[in-house]
VOKELO-345856 format. One record per residue: z, y, x of N, C-alpha, C in turn. Coordinates in steps of 0.02 Angstrom, whole numbers, plus 50000, padded with zeros to 5 digits. Example, Ala and Ser with C-alpha at 12.3 -4.5 7.8 and 13.67 -1.06 7.14 Angstrom:
BEGIN
503904971650660503904977550615503904983550660
503544988850642503574994750684503945000250645
//
This chain:
BEGIN
519535604944276519225601944201519585596744167
520205597544155520395590844121520215590844062
520395584644043520115582543962519355584443961
518905583444001518225584643998517825576944016
517475575843963517055569343964516235573443961
515845568643979515085571143987514735565843961
514085568143929513495562043911512805566043939
512505561943971511945563644016511385559943977
510845562743954510435561043909509755558843964
509625552843971509205551144009508755545043992
508665545243926508285537543893507465538943887
507325546143893506545547143886506045544343939
505535543043916505025538743941504565544643994
504625550443972504325555944005503575554244001
503145553043949502555550443942502015556043984
502175561943983501705567044013501855567944090
502165563544110502245562344189501745556644206
501425553244155500945548444168501135544944240
501835539244218502085536444274502325529944246
502355523844287502655519044266503415520144291
503655524044331504355525944344504725531444284
505315529244270505725532844221505715540244259
505545545444212505545553144229506085554044268
506675552844249507295555144286507405552644359
506915547844370506975545544439506475548644481
506185553144477505495556044503506035561944543
505835562044607506115564944661506155572444662
506705575744680506665583544694507055584144754
506795588044807507235588444861507525582044884
507285576944885507455570844910507935566044880
508045568444809508505564344778508225564544691
508315557844660508045558244584508265563644550
507865567144524508165573244479508725571944430
508855565144402509425564344372510045565844425
509995564244484510585565744535510935573544514
510575577544521510655583544513511375586244455
511155583744386511585584244331512245578344352
512105574444363512645568044385513145571944440
512815572944497513225576444547513645583044512
513325587644480513655592744455514245591344426
514115585944367514735584944332515395581444372
515135577244409515675575144475516085578744502
515755584344530515935589544568516525595944522
516275594644456516485599044400517165595544377
517395588344402517785584944377517965581144304
517265580344291517285576444215517465570744228
518065568144198518415561544198517995556444179
517545556944136517035551844109516435553644109
515845549744135515255551344124514855545644087
514545546444043514105542244006513455543944016
513045539744048512265539544046511895536543997
511495540043951511185534943905510475533443942
510355528843936509735525243976509275522043919
508665522543914508085520243880507625515243927
507005519143925506385518143970506485517344038
506385511144064506675508844128507275508744148
507675505244086508365508044114508705503844167
508365497244185508645494144239508615498044295
507945501344306507985505544371508545510644379
508555515244327508925520044325509705517744331
509945511544291510525508744327510675506644384
510035503544419510095502944477510345507844540
509845513144504509935518344555510505522944568
511075521544500511505524844499512135521444487
512135515444507512615509244492513275510744542
513205514844602513795515644631514225522044622
513955524544557514165532644548514835532644500
514995525044482515655526744443515405529044360
514855528144350514625530444281514825523544220
514775527144167514695521444109513905523144081
513615517644080512905516144038512845514443968
512495517743930512355515443868511545515643848
511305509843821510535509343818510405511643738
509985516643742509735519443668509045515243667
509055509443630508485504443611508025508143581
508095513843526507565516343507507615523043535
507135526443516507075534243532507055537643480
507595538743448507675542943381507945549943386
507835551943444508225561143459508745561443490
508845565343499509605568543546510255566643511
510155567843443510745566443408510945557643406
510405553643397510515547443408510665545143460
510495548443528510695547143587511455547543600
511685553243589512365554643577512855550043548
512545547043473512885541943445513035536943484
512485534843511512525527643561513025531143618
513175535943641513455536743708514335536743680
514385540643611515045539843586515475534043585
514985528643579515395520943588515875520243644
515555523543695515985523143764516575528443761
516635532843727517045538043725517685537843669
517585532443628518135531043575518755532843586
519115537543554519795539543571519985543843612
519335547743641519375552443684519365558843620
519945563443658520065569443613520015575643650
519665575943710519585582443736518975586843710
518545588043772517835590943758517375587543794
516705587543758516105582843771515585587243798
515485586743858514845591843892514235586143874
513695590243841513085586143838512485589543882
512205586243935511705589343984511125585243977
510515587043999509935582943991509765580744072
509645574044080509515571344137508875574744179
508545578444133507845581744164507865588444172
508525590544189508545598344189509005598644254
508695598144316508945598044378509275605144412
509135610344392509305616044407509975618644386
510245616044335510765619044311511395620444367
511805626144369512305626244415512905624844387
513455622644447514075622144423514335628944408
514125635244415514475641044388514455640544328
513785639144289513665639444227514055634344184
514105628544206514665625044178515215626444160
515475629044235516295632844230516415637044172
515815641444167515885647944125515915645544063
515405641044037515425638343972516065635443954
516365630443999517025628243987517535633243980
517745637744010518145643744011517965646943946
517365649143926517275652943859517475648243816
517265641843814517395638443742518215636443737
518485638243789519335636543782519635643243782
519445646943778519805654043785520035654743715
520775658543707521145659743652521585653643623
521945654843583522295649543558522245646543473
521915653043448521675651543376521015652643370
520725649743313519925650243296519665647443362
519695642443397519255639843453518705636843424
518145637643472517395635443452517505628443452
517195624743404517065617843415516355615243434
515885620043453515495620043484515185626443528
514955624543591514935629643628514175628543667
513675632043670513035630943695512855636843738
512365634943781512035639443830511395641143799
511245647343803510575649643781510315654643829
509555656043833509225661443872508675664043823
508425668843862507825673343831507205669843862
506715667543834506145666443860505605670143818
505135674543874504645677343844503965672943817
503905667143834503505662143797503845657043780
504245657743710504765650643687504475645043666
503865645743667503365638543650503735632243663
503905628543617504085622043639504955621543638
505265626043631505965626843622506235628143563
506745626343544507245626843478507395633343480
507395638043423507605644443429508235645443403
508555649743422509315652243413509225657143347
509525655243294509525658443222510325661743231
510285669443231510885671843212510965675743137
511535677343113511505682143062511735689843079
511685692743031511805699843033512375702443085
512885698943080513425701043150513355697243205
512745693543219512585690943279512885682843299
513235681943234513475674943253512875668243234
512945663543289512445657443268512545655043208
511985653743180512005650643111511675643343111
511315643743163510785636443168510365635843227
510095630543244509595629943293509035626743263
508365629543264507945626043239507395625343271
507175618543277506585616943329505945617743312
505555618743365504845622243358504355620243311
504445612943303504135610743248504265613243169
504885614643174505195616443110505275623543084
505095627543145505095634443131504585637643090
504725642543046504445646443006503975652143043
503725655743020503255660543047503705665943088
504325668543055504685672243078505155669343140
505315663643128505795660443168505315657843237
504635657343230504255655943293504415663443346
504485668243319504605675443348505095676043383
505675671943371506315673043409506225669743483
506375674343534506455673143604507175670743631
507645669243594508125666343620508185660243598
508265655143646508045648143641508635643843670
508625637843648509175632243655509015630343733
509565628643761509405626943833509495620043835
509855616043780510035608043777510605606843800
511165610943819511705611343861512275614543806
512675608843778513155608643729513785606143752
514365609843734515065607643738515365607843671
515575601143648515735599943599516605598743592
517055600043545517615597243526517495589843515
517895586043540517805579043533517875576243468
518445579243440518545578043365517995579943318
517815584743328517125587443287516695583543287
516445581443354515835576843366515895570643336
516465567543337516645560043320516605560843243
516755566343201516945567343134516265568843102
515795570943143515035573843114514535571443141
514515567143194513805564543228513515559743172
513935555743134513605551143094513325554043030
513415559643004513105564142957512495567142972
512235566343033511645569043044510975566343008
510535568542980509925565642937509265567342998
508835564542966508215564743006507545566842963
507775573042914507385576842877506965582042911
506515580942955506275584942990505575582843015
505235589143051504505585943064504415581343118
504865578743154504905573143190505245567043162
505605567643125505875562043089506545558343142
506745563343172507255561643223507945565043217
508585561543241509085564643231509305570143279
509225576343262509365581943300510115583943308
510245583243386510875585643393511075592543384
510565597243377510545603743360510965605843283
510825600443253510905601843166511755602443160
512095598843204512815600843205512955607343213
512655611643227512685618343236512935620843154
512315618843115512365621543056512905617843019
512955612543029513685608143009514265610543022
514365613843079514945617243093514905624043057
514525627543059514525634143019514585632042937
514255627442909514425626742847515355623442821
515495621142882516355620042875516775626742906
516375631342902516725637442925516985637942993
516755632443036516995632443106516705637843150
516965638143211516645642143267516165638643306
515625643743307515145640843358515065647743403
515015645743472515005650743516514495649043570
514285653743614513775654543668513905657343714
513485655043771513425661443823512705659943831
512495666543882511775666243881511785667443967
511175664143976511055665344068510435669344072
510355673244118509825677244127509085673244150
509475669544194508895665944242508725659644198
508105660244179507925654044137507695648344178
507485649044245507325644744292507805638644293
508565641244291509045637944301509005631244240
508795633244190508865628244120508195624244108
507665625644155506995623144147507055615744147
506555612844089506605603844092506035602844135
505865597244143505375594344190505095589544138
504435590344132504145585944075503365583744115
503235587544164502485584144192502635585944270
502075582844298502135584044388502035591944398
501775595344363501775603844364502395604544377
502675603244315503525606144318503915603044362
503915597344385504205593644438504085597944517
503275598844522503375604344580503685611244576
503825614344516503975619844510504795619544521
505155613644492505815612544507506055611744566
505565608444610505625606144668505685612244718
505195616544707505145621944751505755626944732
505935628244666506625633144654507135629244695
507175623144692507755618244724507745620644798
507195618844836507035618844893507315626644920
507175634444869507225638944909507975640044883
508525638444844509135637044837509445634644896
509325627544918509535624344970509415627745036
508655630645043508675634845105509215641145104
509125644445049509595650245045510305649545073
510575643845051511375641345055511355640745137
510765637245160510875636145246510885641145277
510435647745248510345653645289510975658745271
511365657445220511905661445206512535657245248
512345651945269512905647745301512865648945378
512315653245411512255654045472511555651445507
511245648745469510515645745516510035649245490
509645650545546509005654345542508485649045522
508125650545475507485647345453506915652745440
506415652245498505945656845511505455659045430
505355653445421504965653945357505205649345307
505505652145244506025647945202505345644945163
504895647845148504305644645101504145637545126
503885637245187503575631345225504105626945255
504795627945232505345622445269505575617845213
505625613045219505825607045174506535604445199
507015606345174507645602845181507905600045119
508105592945121508245590645064508965591845038
509255591144976509885590444966510295584945001
510845587845028511355584045065511225584745124
510725588145165510525588645236511075593545255
511465591845325511795596045345511625600445422
511685607545408511265610645487511905614145497
512045615345565512645617945598512295625245602
512775630445613512725637645635512395638745692
511835644145682511585646545746510865641645763
510785636445715510075632845741509595636445697
509085636845749508365638545724507845633845690
507665634145640507225629945613506525634145589
506015630745623505365634445616504905631845564
504425634545538504035633745494503685625745500
503595622745431503295616445437503835610045446
504495612545454504935606645475505165603445417
505365596945415505635594045347506215589345389
506765591045344507385587445360507545583845292
507715576245298507805573345258508255566445254
508595564045188508995559345193509695562145235
509905556845250510805558945275510695561945353
510325567545357510195570445421510745575745435
511025575045487511465580045512511385582445575
511185590345590510865593145635511605597845657
511665598345737512265601545749512135608345756
512435613045782512575619945812512015622145867
511735628045865511325629645928510795625645929
510415622045882509825616845899509185622245886
508735619745916508035623845890507715616745876
507395617645815506775612645783506125615145769
505815615345820505165618445819504635615745761
504075619845750503665617145694503255609845683
503245608545617502875603045621503475595745632
503985597545651504535592145663504915588845591
504885581445596505195577945530505755574045564
506325575045541506935571145553507095569145489
507305562445490507405557545438508005553345442
508655555545407509165551745411509575549245486
509525554745519509755555645585510105561445607
510605559545667511115564145676510825567245746
510815573945755510645577645815511165582545834
511425580645908511905584545932511765591245940
512235594845948512365602945969511865604246031
511585609446028511055612746080510625608846099
510305604246051509695600046071509135604546040
508535602046083507815606146064507385601246039
507225601345979506745598045958506005599945956
505525598746000504895603446003504465599945964
503815604345958503315604845897503115597745880
503245595545819502775589745800503015583045823
503625583345820504155577245846504395573545782
504595567345780504635562745722505305559245749
505945560245703506425557045731506695552445655
506785547445665506865541445598507575537845608
508055539045571508655534345579508865533045640
508955538845679509185538545751509835543545760
510145543245834510735547345848510435550645912
510465556345912510305560545966510865565045991
511025564746054511645567746081511535575546095
512135577646127511965585146129511595586646183
511355592446186510945596346232510145592146264
510035588446202509405583246219508815588546219
508115585846241507675589546248507105584746212
506785584846158506325579446125505665582946108
505185580146133504495581446118504125586646173
503615590246146503355588746090503035581746078
502735581146014502475575245994502715568246012
503525569246016503855561346020504055559645962
504175552945967504435548745918504935544845928
505585545945890506105540445890506145535645828
505925529645830506115525645790506805522545769
506885520345713507425518545695507895515045756
508495515645751508995511845787509005513745854
508645520845867508665523145935509395528645937
509725527746004510295532446009510285535646088
510265541246078510135544846144510765548246161
511075547546228511815551546254511455558646259
511935560546298511865568946304511455570546367
510985576646360510665578246404509935573646420
509745569946381509215566546372508675569346346
508065568646405507385570346397506825564746365
506555566746309506055561646289505375566846280
504925566246322504475570946306503875569646274
503305573646289502685571946247502275565646248
502065562546187501915556446178502255551746198
502935551446198503485546046214503765542846141
503765537646141504005533746074504535528446104
505045528246061505535525246075505865521946017
506015515946024506175511045965506695506645987
507285506145938507915502545940508155502346007
508225507346048508425507646110509025511746120
509405512346168509915515546185509865517746259
509845525546260509675528446327510305533746345
510425531446419511075534846431511175541646455
511505545246476511545552646497511125554346545
510735560246552510395561446595509875558346606
509605553346565508955549546575508295553046542
507815550546583507265555746553506615551546555
506235551446502505585548746492504995554946478
504735556946515504515564346506503725563146472
503345558746495502735557646453502355551746449
502115550746395501615544846379501945537646403
502495536046361502845529846381503055526946308
503275520746317503535517046256503975513846293
504565514746249505225511246273505465506846195
505445502246205505615497646144506155491646159
506675491446115507105485746110507415485246189
507645491946215507905492246282508485496746290
508905494246341509535497746357509525500946423
509655507246427509375512146486509975515346493
510265515446560510765518946587510655524346595
511245528646642511155534646642510705536246711
510495543446720510155545646765509515542346794
509165539846730508455533546745508015539846731
507525539146777506875541946774506415537546752
505995538346700505305534546672504795537146682
504315533746738503755537746741503165537446679
502695541946691502235541746638501785536346628
501655533446568501305528246545501745521046567
502235521346562502735516346570502945512546504
502945505646492502825501946445503405497646448
503905495946395504225489846393503975485246346
503745479346370503295475046339503905469546304
504035472746255504585468846213504405463546167
503775462546147503535456246091503165451846123
503075445946107502695440746150502265436846089
502345439646035501945437245977502385432945944
502875431945956503455428345913504005430845930
504235432145983504905435845991505035442446019
505445446046005505635452646031506275451846067
506225454346137506695453446191506835460746216
507415460346254507705466646282507595468546341
507425472946367507325475746426507995480946450
508195478746507508835482846527508725486246603
508815492946602508615496646641509295500246670
509755498446732510345500946741510295506446783
510965510446793511005517546799510575519546862
510265525546874509935527046938509245524746946
508985520746905508495517546910507825521446919
507395522246961506665525646965506135521046943
505885520746884505195517746863504635522646883
504085519846905503525523746939502995522346872
502545526946884502095528546820501715522446823
501435522046762500965515546746501275507946760
501885508146750502375501246741502395496846687
502295489846684502485485446633503135483446641
503585483146600504185478546606504155473546543
504055466746579503995461346534504685458246509
504955459946453505595458046425505535451146414
506105447546423506735450146440506905449246515
507045456546542506985456346612507535463946630
508015463846693508445469046694508235471446765
508265478346766508065481346822508865484046850
509025481346904509775483746942509865489546962
510465492646966510735497846981510345502147036
510015507447038509715511447102509135508347109
508695501947073508285500247099507635505147090
507055502847121506515507347122505915504447101
505485503747055504845499847028504355505247050
503865502447101503255507147118502935506947070
502495512247058502015514047008501505509447021
501235506846956500735502046934500915494846942
501635494746935502015487446948502095485246877
502055477846869502075473246809502655469746833
503235470446814503935467346821503995461546771
504115456246797504125450746757504805446246771
505135447746833505795444246845506305450046852
506915447946840507515453746870507505456246951
507665462146943507625466047001508375466747021
508675465447082509225466047114509395473447126
509885475747106510165482147122509905483747195
509635491647194509505494347267508815492247281
508505489047240507815485147271507245488547260
506735487747293506025490547287505595485147249
505285487247191504815480847174504085482747165
503685479747196503055482947193502445476147183
501995477547131501535472147124500885474847134
500895479447160500135482247170499685479347205
498995477547195498435474447235498255478147288
498175474847340497835478147409497425482347384
497445488647424496935493547419496275492547474
495695491447444495055490447494494785496047484
494365498647543494055505647537493365501547580
492805502947548492045501547578491725507647592
491785508647651491365515047685490755516247665
490395520047658489585521147628489325518347567
489875515047539489585511147483489175514647426
489445522147420489045524247374488345527347392
488275529747463487535530147475487045525147480
487435517347492486775512647487486675509847416
487225510947369487155509547302486575514047273
486575519747278486195524547243485445525847286
485415523147334484755523547385484125522647331
483725528347338483085526447305483175527847219
483745530747207483795530847131483925539247122
483565540347070483565547847052484225549247016
484425554547021485155559047000484825559946921
485375558346871485375561246797485105556146772
//
């Protein structure tokens, strides 16, 4: 896509969203909706991308400041034509083709843009100065209508509010996707007027200008109107998200991932899943998550910005956040890995176990009802049920170190900072406050006292119930 520049229109407030957030920053599949047209353009090789911002411009610029874009502010919202006028200041001297997209149309496909460009550039003579994308809408209310002559050539685009009774019956509509010859655009954009129902500079009026100059206007039509649906309110946002989610899930399934119920599986854009992994209903994978091959992720589990190694089983209703999980782990059910947790291979984290900011070595296990925070745990360690690393003293958080081969009995408390030496044994019910040498047994259990006959004497003369 050489000699291609792009303008993305993202200045609108989106009043119908009823939000203080700019419309284009509302999320679809874990990304601001503006991400999708911008990412499409970058993948398509557009040399320069100009983003026209307006309402909430600071937030939009901040969100996309690392994308290598140019930003132009449309101070007054005077229509799409005016927005492109503002953008052309950044494209002075550019002589290729200029693609114009809307920031609130997130479902547009790369294949459509590629087809549009190829169609626009075909032939050596009588090249089109404008090519557009159209579609058929059975209920075209709100869309600009495509007006053609008796030969089928486009003569104009008429906005809904300016349509007469005949034009309102036209079902072929404008999608808001345009490809212009830069020379034509630079020469004609300032000729736009605003003698229309909305008092704005309409970008589609350039079609009529081109026709009046006996220049060619061309088009491609797409059959799937959802691809070019705009998002103007929360209902449309949810519909677009549903379509995007279906598209993402389909891509994973085609790549070799089994998704038991795509309708109830939520995988964000950019998530990577290895082949032969099985995903059960109600799972959500978000952020920069990478799941390896031959994993099983059971129902209700949530994984956020984490890496999961090959062959790992995430059992039902487990939560993993900003963590790294090695190969052939078993996590859950009802387990939680909080940020900065790192598990080596073949680790077992069982039901109702919470791990936070800890590193756990190969083959170690904590199978039930345990909290491990700010800890360094070696290989082959067994953590008994009800164990707690007491990492916070109300002021500071300290580290618990458990070396290779340690056995920690149930219902033990390890008061950080403390180190349990290699091969040591912590008896059940022990509170450890001092370092334990390697190979030692530590027990702080109170002596057991048995008082025979106590129950009979205590309850003598008292009724039961």
